[in-house]
LUMROMAR-124873 format. One line per 8 residues: for each residue x, y, z of C-alpha. Coordinates in steps of 0.1 Angstrom, whole numbers, plus 5000, padded with zeros to 4 digits. Each point is the difference from the previous one (the first is absolute). Example, Ala and Ser with C-alpha at 12.3 -4.5 7.8 and 13.67 -1.06 7.14 Angstrom:
BEGIN
5123,4955,5078  5014,5034,4993 .
! end
This chain:
BEGIN
5892,8994,3085  5003,4989,5037  4967,5002,5020  4994,5030,5021  4988,4993,5036  4979,5027,5016  5001,5000,5038  4972,5002,5025 .
5001,5026,5027  5010,4974,5025  5030,4990,4978  5010,5037,4995  5002,5003,5039  5024,4970,5001  5021,5014,4972  4999,5034,5019 .
5015,4982,5032  5029,4988,4977  5004,5034,4985  5002,5018,5033  5026,4974,5012  5020,5007,4968  4998,5037,5006  5012,4996,5037 .
5029,4978,4988  5013,5025,4976  4997,5027,5026  5019,4978,5025  5027,4993,4974  5001,5037,4992  5011,5007,5035  5034,4984,4991 .
5005,5014,4965  5031,5021,5006  5037,5003,4989  5019,4969,5010  4972,4974,5001  5001,4971,4976  4970,4990,4979  5000,4965,5015 .
4996,5015,5035  4969,5017,4988  4987,4967,4987  5005,4983,5033  4983,5027,5019  4970,4998,4976  4997,4961,5003  5002,5001,5038 .
4973,5026,5001  4976,4982,4977  5004,4966,5018  4997,5017,5034  4965,5012,4988  4988,4966,4990  5005,5002,4962  5025,4987,4972 .
5021,5020,4978  4983,4998,4966  5031,5003,4979  5021,4974,5018  5000,4968,4979  4985,5017,4970  5009,4980,4968  5009,5012,4966 .
5010,4975,4974  5029,4980,5018  5007,5027,5025  4987,5006,5035  4999,5034,5018  5012,4993,5035  4993,5033,5017  4972,5020,5017 .
5006,5033,4982  5010,5012,4966  5025,5028,5008  5009,5020,4969  5027,5027,5003  5006,5029,4977  4998,4988,4963  4984,4967,5012 .
4963,5003,4990  4985,4970,5018  5006,4965,5013  5033,5009,5014  5015,4971,5019  5010,5009,5036  5038,4995,5008  5032,5014,5012 .
4995,5034,4984  5004,5028,5026  4977,5030,4996  5018,5033,4996  4990,5037,5002  4982,5011,4967  4986,4966,4992  4963,4993,4993 .
4986,4966,5010  4967,4984,4991  4986,4976,5025  4975,4977,4985  4982,4977,5024  4972,4974,5000  4984,4979,5027  4976,4971,5001 .
4976,5000,5030  4966,4981,5004  5004,4987,4964  5002,5034,4983  5030,5021,4987  5009,5036,5005  5026,5019,4980  5015,5034,5002 .
5032,5019,4991  5016,5033,5011  5032,5017,4989  5021,5016,5027  5028,5025,4999  5032,4992,5020  5013,5033,5015  5000,5029,4975 .
4991,4994,4964  5002,5024,4970  4972,5023,4992  4996,4981,4966  4995,4966,5017  4977,5015,5026  4978,5012,4972  5001,4965,4984 .
4986,4986,5033  4974,5026,5004  4986,4996,4965  5001,4962,5001  4979,5000,5032  4977,5026,4986  4994,4979,4969  4990,4971,5022 .
4972,5020,5014  4990,5014,4966  4996,4963,4991  4980,4993,5031  4976,5028,4992  4990,4982,4968  4995,4965,5017  4963,5000,5004 .
4971,4977,4988  4990,5007,4964  5034,5014,4989  5027,4979,4982  5035,4990,5010  5013,5022,4973  4986,5030,5019  5024,4992,5028 .
5029,4994,4975  4994,5032,4981  4997,5021,5032  5035,4988,5012  5015,5004,4966  4985,5036,4995  5014,5011,5033  5035,4985,4996 .
5005,5009,4963  4998,5038,5008  5034,4996,5018  5016,4979,4972  5007,4970,5022  5001,4965,4987  4970,4977,5008  5010,4965,5004 .
4979,4977,4977  5012,4965,5007  4986,5000,5035  4964,5008,5010  4976,5001,5029  4977,4970,5006  4969,4986,5015  5004,4986,5035 .
4981,4978,5025  5005,4963,5007  5030,5002,4977  5027,5026,4999  4996,5006,4963  4966,4997,4986  4983,5015,4968  4998,5027,4988 .
5032,5015,4992  5002,5038,5007  5026,5017,4979  5013,5035,5007  4995,5012,4965  4971,4996,4976  4968,5015,4984  4971,5013,5020 .
4969,4979,4994  5020,4969,4991  5004,4967,5019  4979,4981,5025  4969,5017,5013  5003,5002,5039  4972,4988,5023  4994,5005,5036 .
5020,4973,5020  5031,5000,4977  5032,5003,5021  5031,5011,4982  5034,5011,5007  5011,5032,4982  5037,5007,4999  5016,5027,4978 .
5037,4991,4993  5015,5031,4987  5036,5007,4988  5018,5034,5001  5015,4992,4966  4988,4977,4973  4975,4972,5005  5023,4971,4988 .
5007,4974,5026  5020,4968,5003  5001,4970,5023  5032,4996,5021  5020,4968,5002  4982,4990,5032  4970,4993,4977  4977,5023,5021 .
5012,5036,5003  4986,5023,4973  5022,5031,4994  4999,5031,4978  5024,4995,4971  5013,5035,5002  5007,4996,5037  4980,5030,5010 .
4977,4998,5032  4966,4984,5000  4970,5005,5023  4972,4975,5009  4968,5006,5021  4972,4974,5004  4966,4999,5017  4975,4971,5000 .
4966,5013,4994  4963,4988,4998  4979,5013,4971  4967,5015,5012  4972,5022,4985  5011,5036,4999  5035,4996,5018  5026,4974,5006 .
5008,4988,5035  5037,4999,5008  5007,4971,5020  5037,5005,5006  5012,5033,5016  5031,5022,4999  4990,5016,5033  5021,4979,5023 .
5029,5002,4976  4999,5038,4998  4997,5003,5038  5033,4982,5003  5016,5021,4972  4990,5032,5018  5012,4987,5034  5034,4992,4984 .
5002,5036,4985  4992,5016,5034  5026,4979,5017  5027,5013,4978 .
! end
């Protein structure tokens, strides 16, 4: 098993800086999420914003086997679960789009994701987004010193399974710090009381990836994009959090993002 690195209070503050920039980047990108915008345009906006704020896009240049991810964002539309490659696809009314972003600043990483609605989406898909986001916070409620990773996993699974959604098993949350992906893995399903015991100073990214239909996924020909096999929509929400005694500290925030979403609704 890979070694788990606990962070000092000073290191957590540096991670928080990266996390707040990630949150602001997703909010900035969210301003432009509308019908007629291509996913590569969103990627350019995010990269410019991160670099203008003195940081580097964490995903750009990320290597997997013989392949390199050459983009700032993972932009996953509709049945795409995660790791969607930005390109010529133009957003249309009724789409849902997950924007996953990471930055590297002052030697530490931040990571977050948010799923946006483009225009009007169906009630069924609205509920999927709502439940997926709720499950993230159910997981976070269990991220405290003395509990185990399985307590997070179980809380997510218990909430989502009430609605009959598919919980993706091939992809999981993770530790984060000086590396984008560190130990431990944080699955979105599992048994309460199982897994690594959490200690104060553990920093992890919790990220439910939930399908409207079945949980089965496949990797597309681009080698990166993970999609639901049954082509039904998927939702993805992610926070980076620090484990403390009594209550987790959420280092990323959806506040900026949801202010932008509200402003756009009011402008319509």
